[in-house]
N, C-alpha and C positions, 0 to 999 in steps of 0.2 A: 611214586607209588603209592599205591591204597591206604588210608589208613583207618584203623580196624580199634573200637572201642570192646575192647576184654572183658564182662563180665569174669571176674573169678572171685570163687564163695568158700577156696580154701582146699574146695575135693579135687579129688584126682583125676572126675572128666573135664573141671572147668579152667585146671594146669596143663595138663595134654593139648588143648585145643587151642590154648594162647603157645607153646611148644609149634605146636600144628601149622599154625598159621605164621609166625616168624620165620621157621626153617622153609616157608611158603614166600617171604619176602615182604612179607606186609608190614606195612607201621605202628603197629600193633603198639597200646596203652593200656593198661590192667585196671579196673574199677571192684572195688570192692562197693555193696550194699549192702550201708549199716543202718538197721532199726532197732535199735538197742531200746527198749532191756528182753529182747524178741529174740534176741542176737549171740552162739557162743563166741564168748572171743576168740577162743584158741584162732575159731576156723578167720576170722581176717587174718590172726598172725598166722598164720599157712600159706594164706595165699599172697602175700609181702611177700612171706622168704620165700619164695616161687618164685615171685616175680626179679624176685636181687640175684638168683640163679642165672633168670632170664636176659641179664642185663635193660628190663625193661619201667618206665617210670609207674608209678602204680599209684593212686588213688581208692580214698575210703570216700563214701557220699550217702551226706547222716539222709535215711529218708521218712526217719521216725514217723513224721507227722504224716505223712503221706500215706502210710502204708497201715496204718492203723483210720484213717480216713475211711480208704477204699478195701483194706481185706478186716482188720478184725471186726469196724465197725459190718462187713454184709457178715462174716463168720460168724457171727455173732445173732444176731435179726435172724439170719437166716435157722437155728435151731431155735430161736422163739418161737418162730414159726412152725415148727415141728419138720422146717427140711432137714434134711444131707445134706452139709454146702460139699465144693471142692474148693478149698482156697486157692489149690494149685491155679486154677485154671484163670484161676480170675488174676492172681499175681503175674503169670506168662501174662497177659490181655493187658494188665493198668498199671504193672511196672515195669519189670522188664523191659515187654515191646513197648510200651507203656509212654511213661516218665523214663525211663531211661533211655528208650530211643532217642526219644525228643531232647534230653541234655546231649549227648551223645552229638546231634545230627549239626544242635546248635553248638555246640564247640569245632563243629569243620568237619568231624569223622565223618567217612564215607559209608559206613558199612557199621556193626552192635556181630558180636560173636556172642555165644554163648556154649556149653559142655553142654547137650539136648545130646542125645541119643533121638533125632529126629535126621533128617536131606529135607533140600530147596534144590530145587531143578527145575535148571532155566532151559525152554526150548521155544520153538520157533509161536507158540501160542499163552508167552509168558514164564513164570513163575508157579512150582506145584511146591507146594507141600506132600512128602512122603515118609511111610514111617522107618525108622532108623532099623540099619541089618540085623542088630544084635536083637531079635523077638523076644525074649526074656528083657531087655533092658527100654524094649523102648517106650518114646513117652512124648509121640505123635498125639496118644490121648488129651493129655494137659497142655496142646495146643493145637486145635482147633477155633482156635476163639482169637485170633490173629488174622487180624482182618489186612486179603487176599494184596494190598496195592502195596505192606509193609515189607511180604515175603521180598523184596529184591534191596532189602537194606538189613541184612541176616541173614548170615553165619553158621554152618552148624558142623564145627571141623569134624568130630567121630561119629561125623550120623553111621558110617560107610563103617565101621573100627566095631569090632566085641569088648564088654568088657575085661578080659581076658588081657587083650590088645592092646588096650589102653593102661591096664597098672605095667603089662609090659616094658612099652616106654616110658613109664613116670621112672622104675624103679632103673634101666639103660641111663638114668640123663640125673639120677642123686635123689629125687622130690622127694621131701621128707612127708608127703602125705600118700606116698605110692598104695600103701595097703592098707589106708584110713581107713577106716570103716562109711560105707555111705549110707548117706541119712533113711531116713524113715520116718513114716506118718506125716503128725503135721510139723512143720519146718519152726512157727513160731512158740506152738506149745511146749516145745523143749521135753525135759525130763521131769515134768510130772503129768500126770494125769488128766488128761479130756476133761473131767470129771472138775479136777481139784479148777483147771483155767475156768471151765464155763461161773462154775462159782464167783468167778471175782466181777463179773457182770449182770448173770442172771440170778433173783432169788428161786432157791428150788423150792417147790411145794407137794405136799403130801397129795397124790391123787390115786384111781381105783385103776384095775386092771380086770379089763371086761373079755368074753369071748364075743365071738360072733352074733352070739342069741341073746345077746345084753345081763348074763350070767355075769356075776361078780367074782375071780377068782383069784385075789390076792391086792395088795397096793403096793404103787411107784414110789419111791423119793422123788423124782421130777422128769415130765413126759420127755424133756431135752435130751436128757441123759441117753437113751434110746434111739436106734434108726431103725428104721422100717427093714425089714430083714431077722434082722438079732434075734436069736435064738439064746445066747448066756445072761446070765446075771437074772434071768425076772421072778427069781424066785418065789415063784407057784410052787406049792406042794397040795393041789388040786388038782382033781381031773384027765389024771394020767398022759401029761404034756407028752414028747418034749412043747413046747409053746414057740409057735413064733409072730413078732410084731406082725399088722401086718395095718397096722392105720394110728396114727395116734391124729391127736383133736385137742389141739392145743386148747381152745377157748374153752371148753371144757375136763380142762386137765386130764382127760382120758388115757388112755392103752389099751388097745383092744388087737388080741394075741388071736393063735389057727390053731389048731394041731395039724403035722403033718400028715399029706392029700388032702387035707381042705380045697375044695375049690378057688379062694380065695385067695391064695397064696398064689397063685398063677395071674399072670395078667397079660393078655395080647394087643391092647392096645392103649395106649399113652398120650397125654399131650407134652409138646413143647413148646419153649418160650426164647426168646434170647437167640434164636437161631441165626449163625454165620453160611455163609454157602462162600464156600472155594474153587469150586469147578463146577460147570453147566451139566457135568454128569447125572448131576442129583435129581435137575429135575423134570428127569426122565419120566415122564407119567407112566405111571403101574410100574416102573422099573421097579427091581430090585437088590438090596445092595447086602451084606456083610455089615454090621454096625455093633459098637460096643457101649456096655452103659455103665460097666467099672473096668477098673485098671487090668489089665492083665484077663481078663475075663476071654474064651475064647469070642471069637467071631460068630453070630448068630448073622440069621439070616431075616430082612423086614425090609420094608417101601416105605416110600412117603410120602403124606399128605396134604399137600399147600391147603390150604383152605380160604385162602384169598387170591381170585384170580387176573386181580390187577396188579398183583405184588408181584404174581409167576411170571405173566409180561413183560412186566420192569425187568425183571433179575434176567432173564434172559435176552434183553434188549446190554443188558448196560452192568454187565459181573461186576463192576466196582459195590454199586447200590448193594454190598451183599450180604443187610441184615432185614430180620424175615421176624417181623412181631408173635405167630404161633400159626403149627402147624400138627398133624399129626402122625403120629409111629405107629403101623399092624407089622405086628412079629410073624411066621409061617409059623411060627409054633410056640404056643403058650411059654412064660416066662416068667422067673421064680428069683425072688428080692428085690424087684425095683423099688427105687427109693429115689423118692421128691427131690429136688434139691442138687440131682449128681447130675454127670453128663451124659448125653449120648453123641457116639461119634461114628460115620457114614462110612466108609473105605469101598476101596475098587482095587482089587490085591494092592500093592504096600499106599495107593496112591489116596490122600485125606479130600475128603468131598465137601465137608463140612460137618457141623455139632449143632447142639444146641444143648440147653438147661431142661432136665424131665422137669416138669408141674404137677404133671398130678396120672394118676393110670384109673381106668376104666375097671371094673371087676367083671 
């Protein structure tokens, strides 16, 4: 009997994931990742209650120190550097499928499972990451950073289901969280606003808002409160807007804005870094892929241009060395509101080919 460590967040998705695995004959144990003071205590209670209903062992793991070091520090530093980070991507890679996976394997579990809406397919060529069947809930965008050699140790039990089907299963099994509202936004920020959270770590300083010609249009309370592409909250009363943030210059404490229709709002070429390659198809030169640079964004067409030919040859020979330092992405059509710090993910139909972090964009 395969021993599986199931991450139970207290939500309906991971609860049903545990139920499905138990019904399929796996020997499962529930685990809750506790990163006080960033968690809602009710979530652990809900997870523990479902474990009792399922009749399985349940443990709470305190990972506060690791979470602060790997996620909170990265999150705050990114904003300080003028970026718009995506902590879910790093939390999945470093915490759930990093620290927790390692702990589970050391405890002699053979696999771990989560309630993500994604799928893992095994064929003669190995293991592959696929988008979830429920396109409205698909979470593959947040999973691209998982290394390919870890996929064989991971199960996504609800990847073939829709959210409605998951809630129905939970209700039929009298789970107390069957209709619990799903989490949204940044989990560790909680009910407070992002601005309040950042104020605990960064000291805001008033600066200027300028247009692309250098004209002063107003003042901002702190550049790290804003993201590129943002329109609301700028409080510009002159110039006839609306205006969008097109650039942040942390070293000068400046925010640069532009009006709708200005060419600077659109980007056709970006540089990406921290690239993780999951499938060799992404290495085909001049191949056009579907990409997404925001969660739930409609897919758009682009091609990947690797800048280091040595890396390209090595990857062709051995995909396990799946990290690439830098590359460029060219969109077939100019794209609006691309924010450095966010993820871009490559797809071929439902197959996740890989992804990277947006480093900079070119006018």
